[in-house]
Structure formats: C-alpha cells, structure tokens
N, C-alpha and C positions, 0 to 999 in steps of 0.2 A: 868352463863354459865358453870362453872365447875360442879355445882350440877346436870346439865343435861347431863354430859358426855363429854363435850368439852375438848380437850387438850388445856391448857391455858398457855401462856407465858406472864409474867409480865415484864415490862420494866421501868427502872428508873435510876437515877444517883447513889443513895445510896445503896450499895450492902448489908449492914446490914439490912436496911429496907426491901429490896427485899426478902432476905432470910426469914425474919419473916413473911412477907405478904404471900409468897408462902406456907410456912409451915402452916399458919392459914387457907388459902383457902383449902389446902389438908385435914387438920384435920376436918374442918367444913363441907366438902362436901363428904369426903370419896374417892375423886378423886386423885389418886397418879400421874396423868399425868399433873402435874403443875410444870413449871420451870420458870426461870427468866433470864433476859438479861440486862446487864449494858449498859446504853447509856446516854450521855449528849447532849441534843438537842441544846445547845448553842455552840456546836462544830461540824462542818461538818465532821471533821476527825473521831470523836467519832461515829457519825451516820453511816459512811461508815464501820467502824470496826464492829459495832453492826450488820449490815446487813450481813457482811461476816460470823460472828459467827452464826447468826440465820440460814443462808442458809446451813451451814455445818451440822446443827443438824436436819433440817426439809426440806422435799421435796415439801411442798405446804403450802398455807395459805388461809383460808376460810374467815376470818373476821379480819380486822385491825381497832382497835379503837384508834384514835389519841386524847388522852384526857389530855395530859400534858399542863401546862400553867403557866404564870406569869401575875399578874394583878397590874396595877397602880404602878409600881415600879419606884424608882428614875432613872434618866438617867444613863444608863450603856450600854456598847457595848459587843457583843459576842466575842468569840475567833477569829472570822472571820471579825470583824469590823462592825457588823450590830446592830442597836438598839435592845436592849435585848428582848422586848416584841414581836417585829416582828420576831426576830431570833428564839425564843423558840416556840411561838404559831404557826407560819407559816413556816418559812424556814426549820427548823429542821424536821417538819412533812412532808413538801413537798419532801425533799430529801429522807427521810426514806420510804415514800410511793412509790415514783417513782422507787427506787432501789428494792423494794419488788414486783413490778408488775409482773415479771416473775413467782414468787411463787403464786401470786394471780391468775394468768392465769391458773396455774396448779390446783388451788383449786376452780375454777369457777364451778357454780355461786358463786361469792365472793362479799363481801361488804366492803367498807371503810366508817368509821364513823368519821367525823371530828367535834370535839366539838367547837362550836362557843359560842355565848352569846348574850343575849339581849343588852349587852354592845356594840355591833357593831354599835348601834345608836349614840355612842359618837364620831364617826369619820369615814369618808370615806377614801379611799386610796389617798395618795399624791404620785403620780408616779414620780414626779420630785425630791422629797426629802423624801423617806420613812424612812431614817435613822436619820432624824432631824439634819442634818449637817448644814443647812442654816436657818432653822426656829426655833423659840423658842420651847423648849420641853414642851409638855403638857402630863402628864402621862395618862389622861383619853382619850385624842385624840389618843395617841399611842396605847392604849388598844383597842379602837374602830377600828382603822385601822387594827390591827392584827386579831381581831375577824371578821371583814368584809372579810379579806383575807381568812379565813377558809371557808366561804360560797362560795366565788368566786372560790376557789380551787376545791370545790366539784362540782361546775357547769362545769368547764372546764375538770376536770378529767373524769367525766361521759361522756362528749362529745367525748373526745379522745379515750375512751375505749369502745365506742359503738360497739357492735358486739363481744366483747371479754368476755361477761358474767360477767363484773365487773361494779358495780355501786357505787357511793359515795354520801352521804348525810351529811348535817350539822345539828348539834343538839344544841339546847339551853337547858341546863339541869336545869336552874333555879338557885336561890341563895341558897347556901348550907353553913350554918354557921359552920358545924363541920369539915371543911377542913382548910388547911393552905393557901388557895389561897389569903385570905385577910390579909396576914401577914404584908403587907406594909401600910395598911390603918390606919389612925388616926381618932379620933372622928370627926374632921372637914370634913374629906372625906365623912363620912356617911351623914353629913348635906348637903354637895354638891349633893350627889346622890339623896337625898330626894327632894331637891329644884328643880331638873331637872324633877321630876315626877309631879310637880304641887301641888297646895294647898290641904292639907288634905290627900295626898298620903301616903300609908304605904308600907313597904317592906315585902313581904311574904317569909319566909324561908322554905326550904324543908329539910326533913331528908336525910341521905346518901342514903338510899334505894330509896326514891322517886327521888332523883337527878340522880341516875344511871338508872332509869327505861326507860327513852327515848332512852338512848344509847343501852340498851339491845333490846328494841323494834326495833330500827333501824337495829340492827345486825341480827335479826331472824324473824321479822314479815312477814308472807307469803303475806300480802297485799302490801308489798313494793317490792316484787320480780320484778326485771327489771326496777324499778323506781329510778332515781337518780337526782342530782342537786336540791334537795328539802331542805327546812328549816323546821326542825321538833322540836316540843315542846309539852310537856304534852302528849306524846304518840299519837300524831296526826300531820298532815301536817299543818304547819303554814300558815298564810295568810299575804299578803302585807298590809302595813299601810302607812299613809302619812309621808313625811319626817320630819314633825314637831312632830310626835308622839314619846313620850319618855316613854311609858308604858312598862309593863313587857312582853307583848305578841306581836306577829307579827314581821315582818321584813320589813326593808326599801328596796325599789326596787333596789337601787344601789348595794345591796349585791348580787343580782342574775343577774346582767347585763351581757349578754354574751360577749359583746365587752370588757368590763372591765376585765372579767375572762380571756380572751385570752391575754390581755395586761399584766395582772399579771403573767400569765404563762411564758411569754417571759422574764419578769423582774426577776422572780424567777430562771429561768435557768441561766440567766446572773449572778445572785448573788451566786448561788451554783457552778458555773463554769462547768456545764454539760448540754448537750442537749440530750433529750430523743426522740428516733425515733419510738417507738412503737405506734401504733394506731393513729387515727386522722390525722391532718395536722398541719402545722406551722401557 
C-alpha cells in the first residue's frame, strides 16, 4: 500500500517495533508518509486514547485493516476482564473501528478489513458465556469463537453502514509460519490441528507476502466496490461449507448469520460500555 502512494499508519503495542517497522516501510518504498500509533487492544482505555491521537493527526481514513490477534493462548483476561482471545481479536477491534467510523465516513468510499481465520471452524459463539467464566476453557474453542466474531462483525458493520459508503469484509489469510502468532503452540497442538483435518491431511503454509495478499486485495480491489459482509480467501470470495468441514477453505454458515451478527453487536456494545447511534438500527 505504501509503495503505491498510500499514507500508512501502523498500529501496535511495542513502540520500538513500530518505529523500526515504519522506518523499514518508508525506506523500502520511498514513501515518507508512514507513521505509527501505539495501542494495546487488550485495553479499551488504550484503544480510546489511540483513536483520540489518530483523530488529532488525520482528518479522514480510507482503509482500516484490523489484523492483530492472539491464537490458542492459555486462559487469561484482559484489562477489562474479558477472555484474552475474544478481547484482542474482536472487542478491541470492534471499539477501534466504531470510534473511527466518523473518519471513515469522511474518507468514503472506505473499507474495513477484519482478519478472521479458517480457525473459526473450531468454535461458534457462546453468547451466554463468551468469557469462559462458567464453562471449561478450551483454547481452540476460544480462538474459533473470536475468529467467528470477526466475520459476524463484518456482516453487521456493513449492514449498519449501508448508504454511508463504508463496507467491511472478513479475510482468511492462511497459515503463515513466519509470524509470531503461533508463539503459544506446542508440538502436541500441531498434532491436534492435523487430526481435525482428517487422515492424510497436510498443512500448507504461505509466505508473508502471500499471507498479506488477500488483505491488500480486500482493501483496494475494484471488483469489491460496494460489497461487504463477505468471507475472503486466496484473493477471492469464499464459499460456505458444511458444519462438519474442517478443511483450509470455505466458511461455516454460522459465521455469516445475520441474526447472530446483530446479537453479537449488542453484546459487544455492552462489553465495551458504549452504544453507537450512527447508521442502521438497533
């Protein structure tokens, strides 16, 4: 994106890594309009402060790529008391996006790209106990729940912003071995992943560039203009599969269910303690 002239803001927790990444992007692309924003998605207060900082520097936003995440981590809770995978993968991005909607409206036509995963097949949403307070914690089920939430958020955000020139889509980037997302995994975890795929299944890994490709496609592809609430993979629109399918491609229908998407929206507003009145209805 920077190589093609976009003004790019990188956001993350670690300011030292941010400075290095922004410097590398600028040096490799010749684009000096690259800055960074410190934010901890596990803290709603940090998200709110980050939005205030961004809004003070920028008058509009054309593309928001929500690609931070944590996977299969031990049970932990965020600064606001929510299960960590759900907090980081969904709630932090939910609040960040909703608070940035006024800037997205000024940048319309604008797009939101929410990184989900084929891992959404590991678990649907438990609306009664999303934080695993009453049920036994399963790290893969928690990851599946969080990644399902990313798709449902895209569905409902698109519905609520219909007519505003803003669309949202979910992206499955594929398995990328070169990132730190799998930092919590042990050898046994990979065995479990393979067993769920069936006899003889293999896990295909992508390069960093291939992993980023669908996010970039979602952000700029002209054929996606005005289209939202989709599950995208391998630079194409994904297709629904059976609820028993555990393969790498396709999505389960519960991840795009409009009723579940509305219910998640109401739950998310309750969890972040804020009601958003722009666009759509309740």
